[in-house]
C-alpha positions in Angstrom: 100.7 106.5 79.0 103.0 109.1 79.4 101.2 111.6 81.6 98.2 111.2 84.1 96.2 113.7 86.0 94.9 113.0 89.3 93.0 115.7 91.6 94.4 118.2 89.4 97.8 117.4 89.6 100.0 116.6 86.5 102.2 113.3 86.6 104.8 112.3 83.9 106.0 109.2 83.3 109.4 108.5 85.2 110.4 104.9 85.3 109.3 102.5 83.2 107.8 98.8 84.0 110.7 97.2 82.1 113.3 99.2 84.2 111.4 98.7 87.4 111.7 94.8 86.3 115.6 94.9 86.0 116.0 96.9 89.4 113.9 94.1 90.9 115.8 91.2 89.5 119.3 93.1 90.4 117.9 93.4 94.1 116.6 90.1 94.1 119.8 88.5 93.2 121.6 90.4 96.1 119.2 89.3 98.3 119.3 86.0 97.6 123.2 85.9 98.3 123.0 87.6 101.3 120.4 85.2 103.1 122.0 82.1 101.9 121.5 79.5 105.0 119.2 81.5 106.7 115.4 82.0 107.2 114.8 85.6 107.5 111.7 87.4 108.5 110.6 89.6 105.8 108.7 92.8 106.9 106.6 94.0 104.0 105.5 97.5 104.6 101.8 98.3 103.6 100.5 99.7 101.3 102.8 100.9 99.2 105.5 98.4 99.1 103.2 95.6 98.1 103.7 95.1 94.2 107.5 95.7 95.0 107.8 93.3 97.6 105.7 90.9 95.5 107.9 90.8 92.6 110.8 90.6 94.4 110.3 87.9 96.5 108.9 86.0 93.7 112.2 86.9 91.8 114.6 85.8 95.0 112.8 82.9 95.6 113.7 83.5 99.1 113.2 81.0 102.3 111.4 83.3 104.4 108.6 84.2 106.8 106.3 86.9 105.4 104.9 89.6 107.8 102.7 92.2 106.6 103.1 95.8 108.7 101.4 99.0 108.3 103.0 102.0 108.8 102.9 105.7 107.7 104.1 109.3 108.2 102.3 110.9 105.3 99.7 113.4 104.5 99.2 114.1 100.8 102.4 115.5 99.5 104.2 115.9 102.8 105.5 113.8 105.8 104.1 114.3 109.1 107.1 113.7 110.9 105.3 111.2 113.1 104.9 107.5 112.5 101.7 105.7 112.9 101.8 101.9 113.4 98.8 100.3 112.6 99.9 96.8 112.3 103.0 95.5 113.6 104.9 92.2 113.5 103.5 89.8 116.6 106.0 87.0 116.5 109.1 86.9 118.6 112.2 88.4 116.6 115.0 87.4 119.4 117.9 86.6 117.4 116.4 86.4 113.8 117.5 88.2 110.3 114.9 91.0 109.7 114.5 92.2 105.9 112.2 95.3 105.7 110.9 95.8 102.3 110.2 99.5 101.6 108.6 101.4 98.8 110.6 104.4 99.0 112.7 105.9 101.5 112.3 109.8 101.9 113.2 111.8 104.9 113.8 108.4 106.6 111.3 109.1 109.5 109.4 106.1 109.2 112.5 103.6 109.0 114.3 105.2 111.7 111.7 105.4 114.5 110.3 101.8 113.3 113.9 100.2 113.6 114.6 101.6 116.8 111.8 99.7 118.2 112.8 96.4 116.2 116.1 96.7 117.9 114.4 96.5 121.3 113.2 93.2 120.3 117.0 91.8 119.7 117.0 90.5 116.4 120.1 89.2 114.9 120.3 91.6 112.2 118.2 94.2 110.4 118.3 95.0 106.8 116.4 97.4 104.5 115.6 97.1 100.8 113.9 99.8 99.3 112.9 100.5 95.5 113.6 104.4 95.5 115.5 106.5 97.9 116.1 110.2 98.0 119.4 111.0 99.3 118.8 114.6 99.5 115.7 114.6 101.6 117.3 112.0 104.3 117.0 113.7 108.0 118.2 110.3 109.7 121.1 108.2 108.7 119.3 104.9 107.5 121.7 102.0 106.6 119.6 100.7 103.4 121.6 97.3 102.4 119.7 96.9 99.2 118.7 100.2 97.2 116.9 100.1 93.9 117.5 103.5 92.5 118.3 106.9 94.4 116.2 109.8 92.5 115.8 113.4 92.8 113.5 114.7 95.7 110.2 114.9 93.4 107.0 113.4 94.4 106.3 110.0 92.9 103.5 107.5 92.3 102.7 104.3 90.6 104.1 100.6 91.4 102.5 101.0 94.8 103.1 104.5 95.3 100.4 106.8 95.9 98.9 110.2 96.1 95.9 110.0 98.6 95.3 106.6 97.7 95.3 107.0 93.9 97.9 105.7 91.2 99.1 102.6 93.3 98.2 100.2 90.4 100.0 101.8 87.9 102.6 99.7 86.1 105.3 102.6 85.8 106.4 105.3 88.3 105.5 108.7 87.7 106.9 112.0 88.8 104.9 115.2 89.8 105.4 117.8 87.1 106.4 121.2 88.5 104.4 123.7 86.7 
């Protein structure tokens, strides 16, 4: 499928699953090298990063603790500017390495605010891995240690990314077509 329609919006294929696989393998190798001798706590941000995190962690074969967290700041096509933490990490993270896996860094609002709450718990380190990043849209300085691909400021869906809960299970990533 090169084009799809969701709720009257038209999306065109932007990144195919083969390219996504190459990006994931590169990131997995970098993460595996970074955490030699460490057993990080991996925070997987639901729902969007589930496909990415699953493939990434299988590829990296990283000895780690997995924790699912649910945070969002989106409403439709736009960010709300406030984060909503629906599910947070319960265990003690003091002096532990933390790896946050995110699907996309857009304005940086979610990660900036959430990282501040984590720092209060005194982890040894916090590193961020994201599949996609929109540098032109960043409103906060976010230190992304592992970035799959920098993209233009276009709305994207697929491979976990959604539009109002539609499109998450697409194997490719699609970009909103501007009419």
